N, CA, C, O and the ligand as a Tripos MOL2 file, in Angstrom:
@<TRIPOS>MOLECULE
protein
  281   279    71     0     0
PROTEIN
NO_CHARGES

@<TRIPOS>ATOM
      1 N         -19.0180   63.1410  148.0770 N.3       1 MET1
      2 CA        -19.7040   63.8430  149.1780 C.3       1 MET1
      3 C         -20.0290   65.2670  148.7200 C.2       1 MET1
      4 O         -19.1500   66.0040  148.2740 O.2       1 MET1
      5 N         -21.2770   65.6300  148.8340 N.am      2 ASN2
      6 CA        -21.6720   66.9380  148.3400 C.3       2 ASN2
      7 C         -22.8680   67.4840  149.1210 C.2       2 ASN2
      8 O         -23.8910   67.8510  148.5430 O.2       2 ASN2
      9 N         -22.7160   67.5300  150.4430 N.am      3 PHE3
     10 CA        -23.8000   68.1510  151.2120 C.3       3 PHE3
     11 C         -23.3010   69.3940  151.9380 C.2       3 PHE3
     12 O         -22.1430   69.4680  152.3480 O.2       3 PHE3
     13 N         -24.1900   70.3620  152.0870 N.am      4 ALA4
     14 CA        -23.8180   71.6360  152.7070 C.3       4 ALA4
     15 C         -23.4740   71.4320  154.1700 C.2       4 ALA4
     16 O         -24.0740   70.6040  154.8570 O.2       4 ALA4
     17 N         -22.5350   72.1710  154.6180 N.am      5 ASP5
     18 CA        -22.1590   72.1440  156.0320 C.3       5 ASP5
     19 C         -23.2730   72.8150  156.8470 C.2       5 ASP5
     20 O         -23.5230   74.0070  156.6700 O.2       5 ASP5
     21 N         -23.9290   72.0900  157.7130 N.am      6 PRO6
     22 CA        -25.0710   72.6820  158.4490 C.3       6 PRO6
     23 C         -24.6580   73.8430  159.3530 C.2       6 PRO6
     24 O         -25.4610   74.7350  159.6240 O.2       6 PRO6
     25 N         -23.4320   73.8350  159.8120 N.am      7 ILE7
     26 CA        -22.9870   74.9290  160.6910 C.3       7 ILE7
     27 C         -22.8290   76.2180  159.8900 C.2       7 ILE7
     28 O         -23.2500   77.2850  160.3390 O.2       7 ILE7
     29 N         -22.2240   76.1240  158.7080 N.am      8 ASP8
     30 CA        -22.0890   77.2850  157.8470 C.3       8 ASP8
     31 C         -23.4480   77.8510  157.4640 C.2       8 ASP8
     32 O         -23.6530   79.0640  157.4320 O.2       8 ASP8
     33 N         -24.3670   76.9410  157.1750 N.am      9 GLU9
     34 CA        -25.6900   77.3650  156.7460 C.3       9 GLU9
     35 C         -26.3990   78.1260  157.8600 C.2       9 GLU9
     36 O         -27.0360   79.1490  157.6080 O.2       9 GLU9
     37 N         -26.2920   77.6350  159.0790 N.am     10 ALA10
     38 CA        -26.9180   78.3020  160.2240 C.3      10 ALA10
     39 C         -26.3030   79.6810  160.4490 C.2      10 ALA10
     40 O         -27.0060   80.6470  160.7450 O.2      10 ALA10
     41 N         -24.9880   79.7560  160.3060 N.am     11 ALA11
     42 CA        -24.3100   81.0380  160.5010 C.3      11 ALA11
     43 C         -24.7590   82.0450  159.4530 C.2      11 ALA11
     44 O         -24.9330   83.2290  159.7430 O.2      11 ALA11
     45 N         -24.9420   81.5590  158.2420 N.am     12 GLU12
     46 CA        -25.3710   82.4470  157.1600 C.3      12 GLU12
     47 C         -26.7830   82.9600  157.4090 C.2      12 GLU12
     48 O         -27.0820   84.1330  157.1890 O.2      12 GLU12
     49 N         -27.6540   82.0510  157.8750 N.am     13 ARG13
     50 CA        -29.0310   82.4430  158.1580 C.3      13 ARG13
     51 C         -29.0690   83.4620  159.2930 C.2      13 ARG13
     52 O         -29.8550   84.4090  159.2550 O.2      13 ARG13
     53 N         -28.2240   83.2700  160.2970 N.am     14 GLU14
     54 CA        -28.1840   84.1890  161.4250 C.3      14 GLU14
     55 C         -27.7320   85.5720  160.9580 C.2      14 GLU14
     56 O         -28.2800   86.5880  161.3850 O.2      14 GLU14
     57 N         -26.7310   85.6040  160.0830 N.am     15 GLN15
     58 CA        -26.2300   86.8640  159.5500 C.3      15 GLN15
     59 C         -27.3360   87.6070  158.8040 C.2      15 GLN15
     60 O         -27.4500   88.8280  158.9060 O.2      15 GLN15
     61 N         -28.1420   86.8690  158.0610 N.am     16 GLN16
     62 CA        -29.2480   87.4890  157.3310 C.3      16 GLN16
     63 C         -30.2540   88.0950  158.2950 C.2      16 GLN16
     64 O         -30.7470   89.2000  158.0670 O.2      16 GLN16
     65 N         -30.5620   87.3770  159.3750 N.am     17 LEU17
     66 CA        -31.5110   87.8820  160.3700 C.3      17 LEU17
     67 C         -30.9880   89.1570  161.0080 C.2      17 LEU17
     68 O         -31.7560   90.0890  161.2510 O.2      17 LEU17
     69 N         -29.6930   89.2100  161.2810 N.am     18 ILE18
     70 CA        -29.0910   90.4000  161.8780 C.3      18 ILE18
     71 C         -29.2140   91.5780  160.9220 C.2      18 ILE18
     72 O         -29.5520   92.6870  161.3350 O.2      18 ILE18
     73 N         -28.9390   91.3340  159.6370 N.am     19 GLU19
     74 CA        -29.0220   92.4150  158.6610 C.3      19 GLU19
     75 C         -30.4310   92.9610  158.5470 C.2      19 GLU19
     76 O         -30.6290   94.1720  158.4500 O.2      19 GLU19
     77 N         -31.4210   92.0580  158.5590 N.am     20 VAL20
     78 CA        -32.8180   92.4930  158.4930 C.3      20 VAL20
     79 C         -33.1670   93.3100  159.7280 C.2      20 VAL20
     80 O         -33.8200   94.3480  159.6240 O.2      20 VAL20
     81 N         -32.7340   92.8450  160.8970 N.am     21 ALA21
     82 CA        -33.0240   93.5460  162.1450 C.3      21 ALA21
     83 C         -32.4030   94.9420  162.1380 C.2      21 ALA21
     84 O         -33.0270   95.9010  162.5910 O.2      21 ALA21
     85 N         -31.1830   95.0580  161.6300 N.am     22 LEU22
     86 CA        -30.5090   96.3510  161.5790 C.3      22 LEU22
     87 C         -31.2220   97.2970  160.6290 C.2      22 LEU22
     88 O         -31.3590   98.4870  160.9130 O.2      22 LEU22
     89 N         -31.6770   96.7640  159.4940 N.am     23 ALA23
     90 CA        -32.3430   97.6100  158.5060 C.3      23 ALA23
     91 C         -33.6770   98.1150  159.0270 C.2      23 ALA23
     92 O         -34.1280   99.1920  158.6380 O.2      23 ALA23
     93 N         -34.3150   97.3380  159.9100 N.am     24 ASN24
     94 CA        -35.6580   97.6970  160.3790 C.3      24 ASN24
     95 C         -35.6740   98.3870  161.7340 C.2      24 ASN24
     96 O         -36.7320   98.7990  162.2110 O.2      24 ASN24
     97 N         -34.5120   98.5140  162.3540 N.am     25 ARG25
     98 CA        -34.5360   99.0820  163.7040 C.3      25 ARG25
     99 C         -34.9340  100.5600  163.6500 C.2      25 ARG25
    100 O         -34.6180  101.2580  162.6860 O.2      25 ARG25
    101 N         -35.6200  101.0260  164.6760 N.am     26 PRO26
    102 CA        -36.0180  102.4280  164.6950 C.3      26 PRO26
    103 C         -34.8070  103.3420  164.8130 C.2      26 PRO26
    104 O         -33.7390  102.9220  165.2580 O.2      26 PRO26
    105 N         -34.9870  104.6040  164.4060 N.am     27 ALA27
    106 CA        -33.8940  105.5620  164.4920 C.3      27 ALA27
    107 C         -33.4090  105.6560  165.9260 C.2      27 ALA27
    108 O         -34.2100  105.6360  166.8610 O.2      27 ALA27
    109 N         -32.1180  105.7560  166.0990 N.am     28 ALA28
    110 CA        -31.5400  105.8350  167.4300 C.3      28 ALA28
    111 C         -32.0880  107.0570  168.1530 C.2      28 ALA28
    112 O         -32.1900  108.1420  167.5820 O.2      28 ALA28
    113 N         -32.4340  106.8620  169.4050 N.am     29 THR29
    114 CA        -32.9040  108.0050  170.1720 C.3      29 THR29
    115 C         -31.7000  108.8650  170.5430 C.2      29 THR29
    116 O         -30.6320  108.3600  170.8870 O.2      29 THR29
    117 N         -31.9050  110.1700  170.4640 N.am     30 MET30
    118 CA        -30.7820  111.0620  170.7240 C.3      30 MET30
    119 C         -30.7430  111.4550  172.1940 C.2      30 MET30
    120 O         -31.7730  111.7160  172.8140 O.2      30 MET30
    121 N         -29.5620  111.4910  172.7200 N.am     31 VAL31
    122 CA        -29.3850  111.8840  174.1140 C.3      31 VAL31
    123 C         -28.8080  113.2950  174.1710 C.2      31 VAL31
    124 O         -28.0660  113.7210  173.2860 O.2      31 VAL31
    125 N         -29.1680  114.0010  175.2270 N.am     32 TYR32
    126 CA        -28.6270  115.3460  175.4080 C.3      32 TYR32
    127 C         -27.1800  115.2430  175.8660 C.2      32 TYR32
    128 O         -26.8900  114.6630  176.9120 O.2      32 TYR32
    129 N         -26.2760  115.8120  175.0750 N.am     33 THR33
    130 CA        -24.8490  115.7150  175.3960 C.3      33 THR33
    131 C         -24.2660  117.0600  175.7850 C.2      33 THR33
    132 O         -23.1140  117.1440  176.2080 O.2      33 THR33
    133 N         -25.0870  118.1490  175.6370 N.am     34 GLY34
    134 CA        -24.5660  119.4830  175.8970 C.3      34 GLY34
    135 C         -23.8890  120.0820  174.6740 C.2      34 GLY34
    136 O         -23.3940  121.2080  174.7060 O.2      34 GLY34
    137 N         -23.8780  119.3060  173.5950 N.am     35 GLU35
    138 CA        -23.2600  119.7830  172.3530 C.3      35 GLU35
    139 C         -24.1860  119.5100  171.1910 C.2      35 GLU35
    140 O         -24.9650  118.5560  171.2080 O.2      35 GLU35
    141 N         -24.0940  120.3590  170.1780 N.am     36 CYS36
    142 CA        -24.8380  120.1350  168.9430 C.3      36 CYS36
    143 C         -24.3660  118.8140  168.3250 C.2      36 CYS36
    144 O         -23.1660  118.5630  168.2160 O.2      36 CYS36
    145 N         -25.3270  117.9780  167.9220 N.am     37 HIS37
    146 CA        -24.9640  116.6750  167.3460 C.3      37 HIS37
    147 C         -24.2970  116.8110  165.9850 C.2      37 HIS37
    148 O         -23.6940  115.8640  165.4790 O.2      37 HIS37
    149 N         -24.4100  117.9960  165.3980 N.am     38 TRP38
    150 CA        -23.8480  118.1570  164.0610 C.3      38 TRP38
    151 C         -22.4850  118.8570  164.0820 C.2      38 TRP38
    152 O         -21.5300  118.3770  163.4700 O.2      38 TRP38
    153 N         -22.3930  119.9980  164.7910 N.am     39 CYS39
    154 CA        -21.1460  120.7720  164.7320 C.3      39 CYS39
    155 C         -20.4260  120.8420  166.0840 C.2      39 CYS39
    156 O         -19.3790  121.4760  166.2080 O.2      39 CYS39
    157 N         -21.0100  120.1730  167.1030 N.am     40 ASN40
    158 CA        -20.3850  120.1000  168.4330 C.3      40 ASN40
    159 C         -20.3110  121.4390  169.1640 C.2      40 ASN40
    160 O         -19.5340  121.6090  170.1040 O.2      40 ASN40
    161 N         -21.1240  122.3720  168.7190 N.am     41 GLU41
    162 CA        -21.2390  123.6540  169.4100 C.3      41 GLU41
    163 C         -21.9130  123.4240  170.7670 C.2      41 GLU41
    164 O         -22.9130  122.7080  170.8230 O.2      41 GLU41
    165 N         -21.4060  124.0030  171.8610 N.am     42 PRO42
    166 CA        -22.0790  123.8180  173.1580 C.3      42 PRO42
    167 C         -23.4820  124.4120  173.1420 C.2      42 PRO42
    168 O         -23.6820  125.5280  172.6610 O.2      42 PRO42
    169 N         -24.4560  123.6680  173.6660 N.am     43 ILE43
    170 CA        -25.8390  124.1540  173.7130 C.3      43 ILE43
    171 C         -26.4450  123.8770  175.0820 C.2      43 ILE43
    172 O         -26.0160  122.9690  175.7940 O.2      43 ILE43
    173 N         -27.4650  124.6880  175.4440 N.am     44 ASP44
    174 CA        -28.1120  124.5570  176.7490 C.3      44 ASP44
    175 C         -29.1300  123.4320  176.7640 C.2      44 ASP44
    176 O         -29.2780  122.7350  177.7680 O.2      44 ASP44
    177 N         -29.8320  123.2520  175.6520 N.am     45 LYS45
    178 CA        -30.8680  122.2040  175.6030 C.3      45 LYS45
    179 C         -31.0370  121.7400  174.1730 C.2      45 LYS45
    180 O         -30.5250  122.3480  173.2330 O.2      45 LYS45
    181 N         -31.7820  120.6270  174.0300 N.am     46 GLY46
    182 CA        -32.0320  120.0990  172.7000 C.3      46 GLY46
    183 C         -30.8130  119.3640  172.1660 C.2      46 GLY46
    184 O         -29.9060  119.0050  172.9160 O.2      46 GLY46
    185 N         -30.8100  119.1440  170.8380 N.am     47 HIS47
    186 CA        -29.7520  118.3360  170.2330 C.3      47 HIS47
    187 C         -28.9540  119.0910  169.1850 C.2      47 HIS47
    188 O         -27.9040  118.6240  168.7450 O.2      47 HIS47
    189 N         -29.4540  120.2740  168.7790 N.am     48 PHE48
    190 CA        -28.7710  121.0250  167.7290 C.3      48 PHE48
    191 C         -28.7310  122.4970  168.0960 C.2      48 PHE48
    192 O         -29.6100  122.9840  168.8060 O.2      48 PHE48
    193 N         -27.7230  123.2070  167.6210 N.am     49 CYS49
    194 CA        -27.6030  124.6320  167.9300 C.3      49 CYS49
    195 C         -28.4680  125.4690  166.9980 C.2      49 CYS49
    196 O         -28.7830  126.6160  167.3150 O.2      49 CYS49
    197 N         -28.8550  124.9170  165.8600 N.am     50 SER50
    198 CA        -29.6630  125.6830  164.9140 C.3      50 SER50
    199 C         -30.4840  124.7460  164.0260 C.2      50 SER50
    200 O         -30.2210  123.5460  163.9500 O.2      50 SER50
    201 N         -31.4900  125.3290  163.3550 N.am     51 ASP51
    202 CA        -32.3070  124.5310  162.4370 C.3      51 ASP51
    203 C         -31.4560  123.9970  161.2890 C.2      51 ASP51
    204 O         -31.7090  122.9190  160.7520 O.2      51 ASP51
    205 N         -30.4440  124.7800  160.9310 N.am     52 GLU52
    206 CA        -29.5700  124.3530  159.8360 C.3      52 GLU52
    207 C         -28.8460  123.0510  160.1930 C.2      52 GLU52
    208 O         -28.7800  122.1210  159.3890 O.2      52 GLU52
    209 N         -28.3050  123.0030  161.4200 N.am     53 CYS53
    210 CA        -27.6220  121.7860  161.8660 C.3      53 CYS53
    211 C         -28.5980  120.6250  161.9360 C.2      53 CYS53
    212 O         -28.2580  119.4950  161.5870 O.2      53 CYS53
    213 N         -29.8170  120.9080  162.3890 N.am     54 ARG54
    214 CA        -30.8150  119.8410  162.4870 C.3      54 ARG54
    215 C         -31.0940  119.2590  161.1070 C.2      54 ARG54
    216 O         -31.1200  118.0390  160.9490 O.2      54 ARG54
    217 N         -31.3010  120.1080  160.1120 N.am     55 SER55
    218 CA        -31.6470  119.5670  158.7870 C.3      55 SER55
    219 C         -30.4390  118.9140  158.1260 C.2      55 SER55
    220 O         -30.5890  117.9270  157.4060 O.2      55 SER55
    221 N         -29.2480  119.4510  158.3610 N.am     56 ASP56
    222 CA        -28.0440  118.7970  157.8260 C.3      56 ASP56
    223 C         -27.8960  117.4000  158.4200 C.2      56 ASP56
    224 O         -27.5740  116.4410  157.7190 O.2      56 ASP56
    225 N         -28.1360  117.3050  159.7220 N.am     57 HIS57
    226 CA        -28.0210  116.0220  160.4090 C.3      57 HIS57
    227 C         -29.0740  115.0390  159.8930 C.2      57 HIS57
    228 O         -28.7850  113.8630  159.6720 O.2      57 HIS57
    229 N         -30.3000  115.5400  159.7040 N.am     58 GLU58
    230 CA        -31.3760  114.6780  159.2000 C.3      58 GLU58
    231 C         -31.0320  114.1400  157.8210 C.2      58 GLU58
    232 O         -31.2800  112.9740  157.5150 O.2      58 GLU58
    233 N         -30.4550  115.0090  156.9920 N.am     59 ARG59
    234 CA        -30.0600  114.5780  155.6450 C.3      59 ARG59
    235 C         -29.0110  113.4690  155.7150 C.2      59 ARG59
    236 O         -29.0520  112.5070  154.9490 O.2      59 ARG59
    237 N         -28.0710  113.6230  156.6480 N.am     60 MET60
    238 CA        -27.0050  112.6280  156.7940 C.3      60 MET60
    239 C         -27.5920  111.2940  157.2610 C.2      60 MET60
    240 O         -27.2350  110.2360  156.7440 O.2      60 MET60
    241 N         -28.5030  111.3550  158.2490 N.am     61 VAL61
    242 CA        -29.1360  110.1320  158.7490 C.3      61 VAL61
    243 C         -29.9040  109.4520  157.6230 C.2      61 VAL61
    244 O         -29.8640  108.2300  157.4790 O.2      61 VAL61
    245 N         -30.6050  110.2580  156.8260 N.am     62 TRP62
    246 CA        -31.3930  109.7160  155.7150 C.3      62 TRP62
    247 C         -30.4730  109.0430  154.7010 C.2      62 TRP62
    248 O         -30.7580  107.9410  154.2330 O.2      62 TRP62
    249 N         -29.3690  109.7100  154.3630 N.am     63 ALA63
    250 CA        -28.4240  109.1730  153.3820 C.3      63 ALA63
    251 C         -27.8170  107.8640  153.8720 C.2      63 ALA63
    252 O         -27.6290  106.9260  153.0980 O.2      63 ALA63
    253 N         -27.5170  107.8130  155.1540 N.am     64 GLU64
    254 CA        -26.9490  106.5870  155.7210 C.3      64 GLU64
    255 C         -27.9420  105.4420  155.6590 C.2      64 GLU64
    256 O         -27.5760  104.2940  155.4050 O.2      64 GLU64
    257 N         -29.2090  105.7740  155.8970 N.am     65 LYS65
    258 CA        -30.2600  104.7690  155.8550 C.3      65 LYS65
    259 C         -30.3830  104.2040  154.4400 C.2      65 LYS65
    260 O         -30.5090  102.9930  154.2580 O.2      65 LYS65
    261 N         -30.3470  105.0890  153.4400 N.am     66 GLN66
    262 CA        -30.4420  104.6360  152.0460 C.3      66 GLN66
    263 C         -29.2910  103.6970  151.7120 C.2      66 GLN66
    264 O         -29.4710  102.6790  151.0430 O.2      66 GLN66
    265 N         -28.0980  104.0640  152.1960 N.am     67 ARG67
    266 CA        -26.9250  103.2600  151.8970 C.3      67 ARG67
    267 C         -27.0570  101.8620  152.5020 C.2      67 ARG67
    268 O         -26.6790  100.8610  151.8920 O.2      67 ARG67
    269 N         -27.6120  101.8240  153.7370 N.am     68 ARG68
    270 CA        -27.7470  100.5660  154.4470 C.3      68 ARG68
    271 C         -28.7500   99.6350  153.7610 C.2      68 ARG68
    272 O         -28.6190   98.4130  153.8260 O.2      68 ARG68
    273 N         -29.7490  100.2250  153.1080 N.am     69 LEU69
    274 CA        -30.7980   99.4170  152.4990 C.3      69 LEU69
    275 C         -30.3720   98.8040  151.1700 C.2      69 LEU69
    276 O         -31.0340   97.8940  150.6710 O.2      69 LEU69
    277 N         -29.2870   99.2850  150.5970 N.am     70 GLN70
    278 CA        -28.8870   98.7900  149.2740 C.3      70 GLN70
    279 C         -28.2440   97.4290  149.3430 C.2      70 GLN70
    280 O         -27.8520   96.8780  148.3140 O.2      70 GLN70
    281 ZN        -24.6560  122.9730  165.3110 Zn       71 ZN71
@<TRIPOS>BOND
     1     1     2 1
     2     2     3 1
     3     3     4 2
     4     3     5 am
     5     5     6 1
     6     6     7 1
     7     7     8 2
     8     7     9 am
     9     9    10 1
    10    10    11 1
    11    11    12 2
    12    11    13 am
    13    13    14 1
    14    14    15 1
    15    15    16 2
    16    15    17 am
    17    17    18 1
    18    18    19 1
    19    19    20 2
    20    19    21 am
    21    21    22 1
    22    22    23 1
    23    23    24 2
    24    23    25 am
    25    25    26 1
    26    26    27 1
    27    27    28 2
    28    27    29 am
    29    29    30 1
    30    30    31 1
    31    31    32 2
    32    31    33 am
    33    33    34 1
    34    34    35 1
    35    35    36 2
    36    35    37 am
    37    37    38 1
    38    38    39 1
    39    39    40 2
    40    39    41 am
    41    41    42 1
    42    42    43 1
    43    43    44 2
    44    43    45 am
    45    45    46 1
    46    46    47 1
    47    47    48 2
    48    47    49 am
    49    49    50 1
    50    50    51 1
    51    51    52 2
    52    51    53 am
    53    53    54 1
    54    54    55 1
    55    55    56 2
    56    55    57 am
    57    57    58 1
    58    58    59 1
    59    59    60 2
    60    59    61 am
    61    61    62 1
    62    62    63 1
    63    63    64 2
    64    63    65 am
    65    65    66 1
    66    66    67 1
    67    67    68 2
    68    67    69 am
    69    69    70 1
    70    70    71 1
    71    71    72 2
    72    71    73 am
    73    73    74 1
    74    74    75 1
    75    75    76 2
    76    75    77 am
    77    77    78 1
    78    78    79 1
    79    79    80 2
    80    79    81 am
    81    81    82 1
    82    82    83 1
    83    83    84 2
    84    83    85 am
    85    85    86 1
    86    86    87 1
    87    87    88 2
    88    87    89 am
    89    89    90 1
    90    90    91 1
    91    91    92 2
    92    91    93 am
    93    93    94 1
    94    94    95 1
    95    95    96 2
    96    95    97 am
    97    97    98 1
    98    98    99 1
    99    99   100 2
   100    99   101 am
   101   101   102 1
   102   102   103 1
   103   103   104 2
   104   103   105 am
   105   105   106 1
   106   106   107 1
   107   107   108 2
   108   107   109 am
   109   109   110 1
   110   110   111 1
   111   111   112 2
   112   111   113 am
   113   113   114 1
   114   114   115 1
   115   115   116 2
   116   115   117 am
   117   117   118 1
   118   118   119 1
   119   119   120 2
   120   119   121 am
   121   121   122 1
   122   122   123 1
   123   123   124 2
   124   123   125 am
   125   125   126 1
   126   126   127 1
   127   127   128 2
   128   127   129 am
   129   129   130 1
   130   130   131 1
   131   131   132 2
   132   131   133 am
   133   133   134 1
   134   134   135 1
   135   135   136 2
   136   135   137 am
   137   137   138 1
   138   138   139 1
   139   139   140 2
   140   139   141 am
   141   141   142 1
   142   142   143 1
   143   143   144 2
   144   143   145 am
   145   145   146 1
   146   146   147 1
   147   147   148 2
   148   147   149 am
   149   149   150 1
   150   150   151 1
   151   151   152 2
   152   151   153 am
   153   153   154 1
   154   154   155 1
   155   155   156 2
   156   155   157 am
   157   157   158 1
   158   158   159 1
   159   159   160 2
   160   159   161 am
   161   161   162 1
   162   162   163 1
   163   163   164 2
   164   163   165 am
   165   165   166 1
   166   166   167 1
   167   167   168 2
   168   167   169 am
   169   169   170 1
   170   170   171 1
   171   171   172 2
   172   171   173 am
   173   173   174 1
   174   174   175 1
   175   175   176 2
   176   175   177 am
   177   177   178 1
   178   178   179 1
   179   179   180 2
   180   179   181 am
   181   181   182 1
   182   182   183 1
   183   183   184 2
   184   183   185 am
   185   185   186 1
   186   186   187 1
   187   187   188 2
   188   187   189 am
   189   189   190 1
   190   190   191 1
   191   191   192 2
   192   191   193 am
   193   193   194 1
   194   194   195 1
   195   195   196 2
   196   195   197 am
   197   197   198 1
   198   198   199 1
   199   199   200 2
   200   199   201 am
   201   201   202 1
   202   202   203 1
   203   203   204 2
   204   203   205 am
   205   205   206 1
   206   206   207 1
   207   207   208 2
   208   207   209 am
   209   209   210 1
   210   210   211 1
   211   211   212 2
   212   211   213 am
   213   213   214 1
   214   214   215 1
   215   215   216 2
   216   215   217 am
   217   217   218 1
   218   218   219 1
   219   219   220 2
   220   219   221 am
   221   221   222 1
   222   222   223 1
   223   223   224 2
   224   223   225 am
   225   225   226 1
   226   226   227 1
   227   227   228 2
   228   227   229 am
   229   229   230 1
   230   230   231 1
   231   231   232 2
   232   231   233 am
   233   233   234 1
   234   234   235 1
   235   235   236 2
   236   235   237 am
   237   237   238 1
   238   238   239 1
   239   239   240 2
   240   239   241 am
   241   241   242 1
   242   242   243 1
   243   243   244 2
   244   243   245 am
   245   245   246 1
   246   246   247 1
   247   247   248 2
   248   247   249 am
   249   249   250 1
   250   250   251 1
   251   251   252 2
   252   251   253 am
   253   253   254 1
   254   254   255 1
   255   255   256 2
   256   255   257 am
   257   257   258 1
   258   258   259 1
   259   259   260 2
   260   259   261 am
   261   261   262 1
   262   262   263 1
   263   263   264 2
   264   263   265 am
   265   265   266 1
   266   266   267 1
   267   267   268 2
   268   267   269 am
   269   269   270 1
   270   270   271 1
   271   271   272 2
   272   271   273 am
   273   273   274 1
   274   274   275 1
   275   275   276 2
   276   275   277 am
   277   277   278 1
   278   278   279 1
   279   279   280 2
@<TRIPOS>SUBSTRUCTURE
     1 MET1         2 RESIDUE 1 A MET
     2 ASN2         6 RESIDUE 1 A ASN
     3 PHE3        10 RESIDUE 1 A PHE
     4 ALA4        14 RESIDUE 1 A ALA
     5 ASP5        18 RESIDUE 1 A ASP
     6 PRO6        22 RESIDUE 1 A PRO
     7 ILE7        26 RESIDUE 1 A ILE
     8 ASP8        30 RESIDUE 1 A ASP
     9 GLU9        34 RESIDUE 1 A GLU
    10 ALA10       38 RESIDUE 1 A ALA
    11 ALA11       42 RESIDUE 1 A ALA
    12 GLU12       46 RESIDUE 1 A GLU
    13 ARG13       50 RESIDUE 1 A ARG
    14 GLU14       54 RESIDUE 1 A GLU
    15 GLN15       58 RESIDUE 1 A GLN
    16 GLN16       62 RESIDUE 1 A GLN
    17 LEU17       66 RESIDUE 1 A LEU
    18 ILE18       70 RESIDUE 1 A ILE
    19 GLU19       74 RESIDUE 1 A GLU
    20 VAL20       78 RESIDUE 1 A VAL
    21 ALA21       82 RESIDUE 1 A ALA
    22 LEU22       86 RESIDUE 1 A LEU
    23 ALA23       90 RESIDUE 1 A ALA
    24 ASN24       94 RESIDUE 1 A ASN
    25 ARG25       98 RESIDUE 1 A ARG
    26 PRO26      102 RESIDUE 1 A PRO
    27 ALA27      106 RESIDUE 1 A ALA
    28 ALA28      110 RESIDUE 1 A ALA
    29 THR29      114 RESIDUE 1 A THR
    30 MET30      118 RESIDUE 1 A MET
    31 VAL31      122 RESIDUE 1 A VAL
    32 TYR32      126 RESIDUE 1 A TYR
    33 THR33      130 RESIDUE 1 A THR
    34 GLY34      134 RESIDUE 1 A GLY
    35 GLU35      138 RESIDUE 1 A GLU
    36 CYS36      142 RESIDUE 1 A CYS
    37 HIS37      146 RESIDUE 1 A HIS
    38 TRP38      150 RESIDUE 1 A TRP
    39 CYS39      154 RESIDUE 1 A CYS
    40 ASN40      158 RESIDUE 1 A ASN
    41 GLU41      162 RESIDUE 1 A GLU
    42 PRO42      166 RESIDUE 1 A PRO
    43 ILE43      170 RESIDUE 1 A ILE
    44 ASP44      174 RESIDUE 1 A ASP
    45 LYS45      178 RESIDUE 1 A LYS
    46 GLY46      182 RESIDUE 1 A GLY
    47 HIS47      186 RESIDUE 1 A HIS
    48 PHE48      190 RESIDUE 1 A PHE
    49 CYS49      194 RESIDUE 1 A CYS
    50 SER50      198 RESIDUE 1 A SER
    51 ASP51      202 RESIDUE 1 A ASP
    52 GLU52      206 RESIDUE 1 A GLU
    53 CYS53      210 RESIDUE 1 A CYS
    54 ARG54      214 RESIDUE 1 A ARG
    55 SER55      218 RESIDUE 1 A SER
    56 ASP56      222 RESIDUE 1 A ASP
    57 HIS57      226 RESIDUE 1 A HIS
    58 GLU58      230 RESIDUE 1 A GLU
    59 ARG59      234 RESIDUE 1 A ARG
    60 MET60      238 RESIDUE 1 A MET
    61 VAL61      242 RESIDUE 1 A VAL
    62 TRP62      246 RESIDUE 1 A TRP
    63 ALA63      250 RESIDUE 1 A ALA
    64 GLU64      254 RESIDUE 1 A GLU
    65 LYS65      258 RESIDUE 1 A LYS
    66 GLN66      262 RESIDUE 1 A GLN
    67 ARG67      266 RESIDUE 1 A ARG
    68 ARG68      270 RESIDUE 1 A ARG
    69 LEU69      274 RESIDUE 1 A LEU
    70 GLN70      278 RESIDUE 1 A GLN
    71 ZN71       281 GROUP 0 **** ****
């Protein structure tokens, strides 16, 4: 007997679809939390307390994306 288990095969295919969906999903939308998303400094509006935090955060998001694609 040497045939693939159809249940295992389906599970594997589903896992692949999930991985593709995760890799292609749009960047998460940011919600206003009252704190800088990078350093947690309290802020009145927006998502970051400074341009520096914004670019640091963008770099981190970019790096994470690269890691996910490998
Ligand atoms: Zn900050």
